[in-house]
Every structure is written in C-alpha cells, then in structure tokens.
C-alpha positions in Angstrom: 23.0 124.3 57.8 26.4 122.6 58.0 29.5 124.7 58.0 32.5 122.3 58.4 35.9 123.6 57.6 37.5 122.3 54.4 40.1 120.5 56.6 37.4 118.2 58.1 36.8 116.5 54.8 40.2 116.8 53.2 43.1 116.7 55.7 43.2 112.9 56.2 43.2 112.3 52.5 46.5 111.1 51.0 45.4 112.4 47.6 46.3 116.0 48.4 50.0 115.5 47.7 53.0 116.7 49.7 51.4 120.0 50.7 47.8 118.9 50.9 45.0 120.2 48.8 45.7 123.6 47.2 42.9 125.2 49.2 44.6 124.3 52.4 48.1 125.4 51.3 47.7 128.4 49.0 45.4 131.3 48.4 43.0 130.3 51.2 41.4 133.7 51.2 39.7 133.1 47.9 37.4 130.4 49.2 35.2 132.3 51.6 33.2 135.5 51.3 33.6 138.2 53.8 30.5 139.9 55.2 31.3 143.2 53.6 32.3 141.9 50.2 30.6 143.5 47.2 29.0 141.3 44.5 31.6 142.1 41.8 34.5 141.3 44.2 32.7 138.1 45.2 32.5 137.0 41.6 36.2 137.7 41.0 37.2 135.9 44.2 34.9 132.9 43.3 36.5 132.6 39.9 40.0 132.6 41.5 38.9 129.9 43.8 37.4 127.8 41.0 40.7 128.2 39.1 42.5 126.6 42.1 39.9 123.8 42.2 40.3 123.0 38.5 43.7 121.4 39.1 43.0 120.0 42.5 43.4 116.2 42.9 40.6 116.0 45.5 38.1 118.3 43.7 35.5 115.6 43.1 35.5 114.2 46.7 35.4 117.7 48.0 32.4 118.5 45.8 30.6 115.3 46.8 31.2 116.1 50.5 30.0 119.7 50.1 26.8 118.5 48.4 26.2 115.6 50.8 26.7 117.7 53.9 24.9 120.7 52.3 27.7 123.1 53.1 26.4 126.5 52.4 29.4 128.8 52.5 32.5 129.1 50.3 33.6 127.6 47.1 33.9 123.8 47.5 35.0 121.4 44.8 34.9 124.1 42.2 31.2 125.0 43.0 29.9 128.2 44.5 27.2 128.1 47.1 24.6 129.2 44.5 25.7 126.4 42.2 25.4 123.8 45.0 22.0 125.1 46.0 20.9 124.8 42.4 22.2 121.2 42.0 20.5 120.2 45.3 17.2 121.8 44.3 17.2 119.7 41.1 17.5 116.4 43.1 
C-alpha cells in the first residue's frame, strides 16, 4: 500500500502552470476522505474533486502515477480509489 502525497508526483512538473496543478493550489480538501465522513458526503466530495481534475493539465500523468504506484487513498487523476481498484483488478 503506497500513500505518497500528490506533491511527490506532480510538483516537479512544469505542466502545472503558474500555480501548479489545481489539486495543490485550490480546494485541496476535496481530494481525501476523512475518517468520519459519511458515504453521501464522500460521493459529493469525490465529484467535486473529479470536477477539478477534468480541467487539470496533468490529469493523465497523475492517473498513471496513481495506478502504477497503487495509491489507495484520495481522488487522483480524476479516479476514485474504488475506480482505481477496479481498473487494476481488470489487468
């Protein structure tokens, strides 16, 4: 189980633009679930995170990193942990 912070894969990248990838500069709280978060709140938070990812210039490298490193927490590259598990199970 690998739990690297988003900054590990993305901060050196020049593709993030002036402020860096949106997940590092805005609305960071939508990318990770808190321990006491209810399922309905988690779905809303994940959808908000996915919306940020949709316009991100490093979405695909982020997604590839999350899949390659088998990162199990948080929305990464527009995919939830469950979506990543499903994709990895199919390979």
